[in-house]
Kinemage of the C-alpha trace (Angstrom):
@kinemage 1
@onewidth
@group {chain A} dominant
@subgroup {mainchain}
@vectorlist {calphas} color= white
{ca met a 1} P -23.790 -3.679 -18.327
{ca arg a 2} L -20.042 -3.456 -18.804
{ca gly a 3} L -19.576 -2.465 -15.171
{ca ile a 4} L -21.737 -5.324 -13.923
{ca lys a 5} L -19.701 -7.792 -15.968
{ca ala a 6} L -16.447 -6.393 -14.578
{ca leu a 7} L -17.608 -6.505 -10.953
{ca tyr a 8} L -18.898 -10.043 -11.404
{ca his a 9} L -15.602 -11.106 -12.975
{ca ile a 10} L -13.630 -10.077 -9.868
{ca lys a 11} L -16.330 -11.661 -7.651
{ca leu a 12} L -17.430 -8.416 -5.971
{ca leu a 13} L -20.931 -8.686 -7.427
{ca thr a 14} L -21.364 -12.339 -6.560
{ca phe a 15} L -23.311 -13.390 -3.475
{ca lys a 16} L -20.066 -14.111 -1.631
{ca gly a 17} L -18.509 -10.809 -2.674
{ca val a 18} L -21.438 -8.695 -1.488
{ca trp a 19} L -21.698 -10.713 1.727
{ca tyr a 20} L -18.013 -10.341 2.569
{ca leu a 21} L -18.069 -6.623 1.774
{ca met a 22} L -20.971 -6.079 4.176
{ca lys a 23} L -19.382 -8.314 6.797
{ca ser a 24} L -16.041 -6.493 6.552
{ca ile a 25} L -17.508 -3.266 7.943
{ca asn a 26} L -18.584 -5.009 11.137
{ca ala a 27} L -15.369 -7.033 11.360
{ca val a 28} L -12.745 -4.322 10.816
{ca gly a 29} L -14.556 -1.025 10.138
{ca met a 30} L -14.564 1.185 7.045
{ca asn a 31} L -10.860 1.462 6.302
{ca leu a 32} L -8.111 -0.120 4.211
{ca met a 33} L -8.318 -3.343 6.185
{ca ala a 34} L -11.859 -3.853 4.869
{ca leu a 35} L -10.448 -4.198 1.355
{ca leu a 36} L -7.961 -6.784 2.580
{ca tyr a 37} L -10.690 -8.582 4.547
{ca val a 38} L -12.715 -9.118 1.378
{ca ala a 39} L -9.670 -10.140 -0.679
{ca gln a 40} L -8.508 -12.728 1.865
{ca lys a 41} L -11.980 -14.248 1.864
{ca leu a 42} L -12.272 -14.410 -1.928
{ca tyr a 43} L -8.635 -15.270 -2.729
{ca pro a 44} L -7.096 -16.708 0.486
{ca asn a 45} L -4.242 -18.629 -1.147
{ca arg a 46} L -3.429 -16.221 -3.963
{ca ile a 47} L -0.110 -14.360 -3.718
{ca ala a 48} L -0.954 -10.822 -2.614
{ca phe a 49} L 2.454 -9.153 -2.817
{ca gln a 50} L 6.009 -10.115 -3.636
{ca asp a 51} L 9.000 -7.902 -2.884
{ca asp a 52} L 12.768 -8.343 -3.257
{ca thr a 53} L 12.992 -11.086 -0.627
{ca ala a 54} L 9.624 -12.754 -0.015
{ca his a 55} L 5.995 -13.170 -1.004
{ca ile a 56} L 2.776 -13.525 0.981
{ca thr a 57} L -0.780 -14.748 0.377
{ca tyr a 58} L -3.843 -12.619 1.003
{ca arg a 59} L -4.871 -14.743 3.975
{ca asp a 60} L -1.461 -14.524 5.642
{ca leu a 61} L -1.194 -10.795 4.937
{ca tyr a 62} L -4.526 -10.236 6.671
{ca leu a 63} L -3.650 -12.343 9.724
{ca gln a 64} L -0.179 -10.835 10.072
{ca ser a 65} L -1.440 -7.260 9.656
{ca gln a 66} L -4.063 -7.808 12.357
{ca his a 67} L -1.384 -9.310 14.593
{ca leu a 68} L 0.881 -6.328 13.931
{ca ala a 69} L -1.965 -3.953 14.791
{ca asp a 70} L -2.348 -5.634 18.176
{ca gln a 71} L 1.399 -5.411 18.800
{ca leu a 72} L 1.574 -1.726 17.847
{ca ser a 73} L -1.367 -0.991 20.105
{ca arg a 74} L 0.063 -2.963 23.036
{ca leu a 75} L 3.703 -1.867 22.854
{ca tyr a 76} L 3.406 1.677 21.538
{ca gly a 77} L -0.131 2.662 22.479
{ca ile a 78} L -1.038 3.485 18.877
{ca arg a 79} L -4.725 4.274 18.594
{ca gln a 80} L -7.231 6.321 16.630
{ca his a 81} L -6.559 10.003 15.860
{ca gln a 82} L -2.811 9.694 16.482
{ca lys a 83} L -0.498 11.041 13.783
{ca ile a 84} L 1.910 8.345 12.633
{ca ala a 85} L 4.550 9.147 10.015
{ca val a 86} L 5.768 6.396 7.700
{ca ile a 87} L 9.053 6.784 5.797
{ca ala a 88} L 9.891 3.729 3.733
{ca tyr a 89} L 10.566 2.338 0.294
{ca asn a 90} L 8.346 -0.267 -1.359
{ca his a 91} L 8.458 -3.577 0.526
{ca leu a 92} L 6.230 -5.995 2.430
{ca phe a 93} L 6.880 -4.492 5.872
{ca leu a 94} L 5.507 -1.190 4.585
{ca val a 95} L 2.364 -2.929 3.312
{ca his a 96} L 1.848 -4.648 6.682
{ca ser a 97} L 2.307 -1.337 8.498
{ca leu a 98} L -0.239 0.534 6.380
{ca phe a 99} L -2.986 -2.019 6.961
{ca ala a 100} L -2.190 -2.303 10.681
{ca leu a 101} L -2.227 1.465 11.254
{ca ser a 102} L -5.422 1.835 9.268
{ca val a 103} L -7.379 -0.698 11.316
{ca leu a 104} L -6.197 1.052 14.507
{ca gly a 105} L -7.698 4.322 13.247
{ca ala a 106} L -4.383 6.188 13.187
{ca asp a 107} L -3.829 9.024 10.719
{ca ile a 108} L -1.006 7.940 8.403
{ca tyr a 109} L 1.446 10.490 7.009
{ca leu a 110} L 3.401 9.125 4.042
{ca leu a 111} L 6.741 10.923 3.738
{ca asn a 112} L 9.198 10.805 0.864
{ca ala a 113} L 11.949 8.311 1.704
{ca glu a 114} L 14.505 10.770 0.312
{ca ile a 115} L 13.532 13.400 2.886
{ca ser a 116} L 16.351 15.440 4.428
{ca ala a 117} L 16.890 15.936 8.154
{ca val a 118} L 15.905 19.607 7.874
{ca gln a 119} L 12.713 18.784 5.998
{ca phe a 120} L 11.748 16.107 8.507
{ca gln a 121} L 12.403 18.381 11.469
{ca arg a 122} L 10.165 21.027 9.943
{ca leu a 123} L 7.365 18.521 9.330
{ca asn a 124} L 7.696 17.018 12.793
{ca glu a 125} L 7.396 20.459 14.381
{ca gln a 126} L 4.355 21.203 12.250
{ca his a 127} L 2.460 17.932 12.726
{ca gln a 128} L 3.845 16.612 16.037
{ca phe a 129} L 4.019 12.959 15.006
{ca lys a 130} L 3.405 10.496 17.822
{ca trp a 131} L 5.558 7.811 16.205
{ca val a 132} L 7.610 7.434 13.031
{ca ile a 133} L 7.820 4.019 11.362
{ca his a 134} L 10.810 4.038 9.037
{ca asp a 135} L 13.449 2.082 7.143
{ca pro a 136} L 16.777 1.693 9.012
{ca glu a 137} L 18.654 3.853 6.490
{ca ile a 138} L 16.426 6.815 7.393
{ca asn a 139} L 18.531 8.333 10.186
{ca cys a 140} L 16.826 11.681 10.790
{ca val a 141} L 14.187 10.319 13.187
{ca pro a 142} L 14.506 11.029 16.951
{ca leu a 143} L 15.041 7.820 18.930
{ca glu a 144} L 12.103 8.521 21.217
{ca lys a 145} L 9.711 8.453 18.252
{ca ser a 146} L 11.383 5.746 16.174
{ca ile a 147} L 9.881 2.394 15.170
{ca leu a 148} L 12.221 0.625 12.759
{ca met a 149} L 10.996 -1.517 9.880
{ca glu a 150} L 13.773 -4.008 10.611
{ca his a 151} L 16.831 -4.299 12.851
{ca pro a 152} L 19.108 -7.220 13.842
{ca ser a 153} L 18.651 -6.706 17.597
{ca leu a 154} L 16.038 -4.023 18.346
{ca val a 155} L 12.266 -4.394 18.294
{ca ser a 156} L 11.043 -3.681 14.787
{ca ile a 157} L 8.122 -4.284 12.458
{ca lys a 158} L 9.942 -7.384 11.207
{ca ser a 159} L 10.506 -8.807 14.699
{ca leu a 160} L 6.893 -8.130 15.700
{ca leu a 161} L 5.660 -9.967 12.617
{ca gln a 162} L 7.880 -12.948 13.446
{ca glu a 163} L 6.301 -13.430 16.871
{ca lys a 164} L 3.677 -16.129 17.298
{ca ile a 165} L 0.302 -14.960 16.049
{ca cys a 166} L -2.344 -14.956 18.773
{ca pro a 167} L -6.097 -14.401 18.314
{ca phe a 168} L -6.477 -10.731 17.467
{ca his a 169} L -9.041 -8.216 18.652
{ca gln a 170} L -11.688 -8.176 15.949
{ca asn a 171} L -13.867 -5.690 17.842
{ca arg a 172} L -11.606 -2.719 18.432
{ca lys a 173} L -14.581 -0.330 18.177
{ca val a 174} L -12.616 2.193 16.151
{ca lys a 175} L -15.018 4.914 15.040
{ca his a 176} L -12.473 7.272 13.509
{ca phe a 177} L -11.963 6.929 9.760
{ca ser a 178} L -8.193 6.945 9.494
{ca lys a 179} L -6.709 9.381 7.012
{ca ile a 180} L -3.825 8.847 4.642
{ca ile a 181} L -1.914 12.073 4.114
{ca val a 182} L 0.583 12.119 1.266
{ca leu a 183} L 3.078 14.950 1.704
{ca thr a 184} L 4.035 16.168 -1.766
{ca ser a 185} L 6.313 18.774 -3.384
{ca gly a 186} L 9.241 17.822 -1.189
{ca ser a 187} L 11.822 18.921 -3.759
{ca thr a 188} L 11.056 22.569 -3.000
{ca gly a 189} L 11.453 22.048 0.715
{ca asn a 190} L 7.835 23.067 1.270
{ca phe a 191} L 5.636 20.032 1.640
{ca lys a 192} L 1.944 20.170 0.826
{ca ser a 193} L -0.635 17.783 2.214
{ca ala a 194} L -2.789 15.702 -0.092
{ca glu a 195} L -5.238 14.246 2.395
{ca arg a 196} L -7.323 11.146 1.738
{ca ser a 197} L -9.704 9.381 4.083
{ca ser a 198} L -9.143 5.626 4.038
{ca lys a 199} L -12.886 4.976 4.072
{ca val a 200} L -13.699 2.084 1.747
{ca gly a 201} L -16.208 4.202 -0.158
{ca asn a 202} L -13.538 6.693 -1.193
{ca phe a 203} L -11.757 4.001 -3.207
{ca leu a 204} L -14.783 2.412 -4.858
{ca ile a 205} L -15.810 5.174 -7.290
{ca pro a 206} L -12.369 5.802 -8.856
{ca phe a 207} L -11.722 2.057 -8.809
{ca tyr a 208} L -14.994 1.396 -10.641
{ca gln a 209} L -14.009 3.912 -13.316
{ca leu a 210} L -10.601 2.289 -13.803
{ca leu a 211} L -12.138 -1.161 -13.773
{ca thr a 212} L -14.624 -0.433 -16.545
{ca gln a 213} L -12.726 2.055 -18.706
{ca leu a 214} L -9.393 0.227 -18.686
{ca asn a 215} L -10.681 -3.347 -18.365
{ca leu a 216} L -8.431 -3.922 -15.366
{ca tyr a 217} L -10.526 -6.877 -14.263
{ca arg a 218} L -8.771 -8.947 -16.942
{ca tyr a 219} L -5.352 -8.694 -15.298
{ca gln a 220} L -3.861 -10.531 -12.345
{ca thr a 221} L -0.319 -9.150 -12.055
{ca ile a 222} L 0.670 -5.548 -11.307
{ca tyr a 223} L 4.131 -4.067 -10.829
{ca ile a 224} L 3.897 -1.059 -8.493
{ca ala a 225} L 6.966 0.798 -9.708
{ca thr a 226} L 5.804 4.146 -8.351
{ca pro a 227} L 6.805 4.658 -4.683
{ca ile a 228} L 3.923 3.889 -2.328
{ca tyr a 229} L 4.670 7.143 -0.488
{ca his a 230} L 3.573 8.772 -3.737
{ca gly a 231} L -0.216 9.127 -3.938
{ca phe a 232} L -0.346 7.184 -7.189
{ca gly a 233} L 1.610 4.304 -5.679
{ca met a 234} L -0.755 4.129 -2.707
{ca ala a 235} L -3.765 4.141 -5.029
{ca thr a 236} L -2.268 1.300 -7.071
{ca leu a 237} L -1.719 -0.767 -3.931
{ca cys a 238} L -5.409 -0.401 -3.070
{ca met a 239} L -6.388 -1.227 -6.637
{ca ala a 240} L -4.325 -4.432 -6.577
{ca val a 241} L -6.043 -5.589 -3.377
{ca ile a 242} L -9.547 -4.916 -4.706
{ca leu a 243} L -8.711 -6.837 -7.883
{ca gly a 244} L -7.239 -9.689 -5.880
{ca ala a 245} L -4.168 -9.323 -8.082
{ca thr a 246} L -0.543 -10.069 -7.265
{ca gly a 247} L 1.404 -6.863 -6.678
{ca tyr a 248} L 5.162 -6.814 -7.289
{ca leu a 249} L 7.334 -4.444 -5.274
{ca lys a 250} L 10.942 -3.350 -5.670
{ca lys a 251} L 12.581 -1.316 -2.938
{ca lys a 252} L 13.945 1.154 -5.473
{ca phe a 253} L 13.346 1.594 -9.184
{ca asn a 254} L 16.156 0.229 -11.323
{ca val a 255} L 15.620 0.002 -15.083
{ca his a 256} L 17.423 -3.324 -15.564
{ca glu a 257} L 15.741 -4.943 -12.546
{ca ala a 258} L 12.348 -3.610 -13.624
{ca cys a 259} L 12.666 -5.098 -17.105
{ca asp a 260} L 13.845 -8.423 -15.676
{ca leu a 261} L 10.868 -8.480 -13.322
{ca leu a 262} L 8.348 -7.746 -16.067
{ca glu a 263} L 9.790 -10.454 -18.289
{ca ser a 264} L 10.335 -13.179 -15.689
{ca his a 265} L 6.894 -12.815 -14.063
{ca gln a 266} L 4.982 -11.903 -17.218
{ca val a 267} L 3.587 -8.806 -15.513
{ca gln a 268} L 0.451 -7.518 -17.251
{ca val a 269} L 0.153 -4.004 -15.787
{ca val a 270} L 2.750 -1.555 -14.501
{ca thr a 271} L 2.247 1.854 -12.911
{ca leu a 272} L 4.887 4.432 -13.800
{ca val a 273} L 5.599 8.118 -13.871
{ca pro a 274} L 6.706 9.335 -17.342
{ca leu a 275} L 10.371 9.579 -16.325
{ca met a 276} L 10.440 5.900 -15.372
{ca leu a 277} L 8.895 4.896 -18.678
{ca ser a 278} L 11.323 6.979 -20.712
{ca arg a 279} L 14.260 5.301 -18.950
{ca met a 280} L 12.869 1.884 -19.751
{ca leu a 281} L 12.321 2.764 -23.400
{ca arg a 282} L 15.924 3.930 -23.717
{ca met a 283} L 17.090 0.388 -23.006
{ca ile a 284} L 16.134 -0.738 -26.515
{ca ile a 285} L 14.572 -3.845 -24.956
{ca ile a 286} L 11.068 -2.875 -26.008
{ca ser a 287} L 9.775 -6.348 -25.232
{ca cys a 288} L 10.290 -5.706 -21.531
{ca val a 289} L 7.488 -3.139 -21.449
{ca pro a 290} L 4.069 -4.669 -20.702
{ca tyr a 291} L 1.070 -4.110 -22.910
{ca asn a 292} L -0.726 -1.988 -20.324
{ca val a 293} L 0.860 1.015 -18.644
{ca leu a 294} L -0.730 3.328 -16.105
{ca leu a 295} L 1.037 6.673 -16.269
{ca leu a 296} L 0.890 9.517 -13.785
{ca gly a 297} L 1.157 12.998 -15.222
{ca glu a 298} L 0.339 11.948 -18.786
{ca gln a 299} L -2.494 10.003 -20.344
{ca leu a 300} L -3.713 7.629 -17.654
{ca phe a 301} L -3.659 4.665 -19.978
{ca gln a 302} L -1.432 4.078 -22.955
{ca arg a 303} L -1.102 1.040 -25.176
{ca leu a 304} L 2.440 0.384 -26.256
C-alpha cells in the first residue's frame, strides 16, 4: 500500500504515467531516454537541472538531447555498440551527452575526470574507444578521438546544442541496450569496470526500494554532490529524473559553495560520500546541511 501511494504521488501509477511509460519504449527504446521521455510528459515546464551557469526544463532537456543525438550520429557516426568514453565534471553538457549517447545505443564509459595521461592511455588501449567526449581541461585525449564539451571556436557539445533544433528521428530502430560502464578504483592505477545496462527496468527495482523506504517521493530538490562519473552520482541523476525533481549540479565540490547552494535553494536531499559530509560538518554551519542525506559507503540514509 505504501508503494502504491508513493508511485501515485509521483504520477507513475496514474493513467497518464502508465501510458507515457508504455509509449516511451516505442518512442525511444528501453534506455535512459525513456526516463526523460516520461518526465518531460508529466513535468514539461519543471526545472530538470541547474548547474553553475544555467538551468533547463524537462521538456527542453528532452528536445535538446534528441537534437544532440542526431548531430552526434550525423557528424561523428556514433551508433549502437560503439564504445564512447566520457570524461567530465558535473554540468548540463554532461547530462545532455549521457541521454544522447544512450538513445543512440552507444556503450558509455564514465571515466574519472582526474584521470592521468598514463591511466587514460592504458584504458584506451584496452577498450579502443571510438570517441571521447570530454571537458576542455582534460588534455590527455588524442585529437582524432576528441569531442569537446565546449570550445570558443571548434565544434563542441555546446555549439551543437546551440544550433537550430530540427525534427529529430524518433524511430532510430536501436535494438542494442546501451551499457553504462563506470570505471572505478582509479587511485591505484588499475581501473575496474562496474557495468550497468541502461535498460529502464534495471533502474525501477532499486528506485522503488528507495522511493518507499526513504519516502523520496516527498522531495522535489536534490543536490547531486557526488561526481556523475561515480556510480552513485549516475544513479542519483536517474533517480532525480524519475521523481521529476530538480537536480542541482556543481562542477566541483566546494564546501562553502555547497552550503550556500543548500541554503539559497532550500535543497531537501543531497547525495554525498562520507568525506564530503565530514567537510561540511567541520564548517560549524550545521544549518546548511539538509534534513535528508544519502551517503555512499555508510548508512544509505541518515537523519541529521
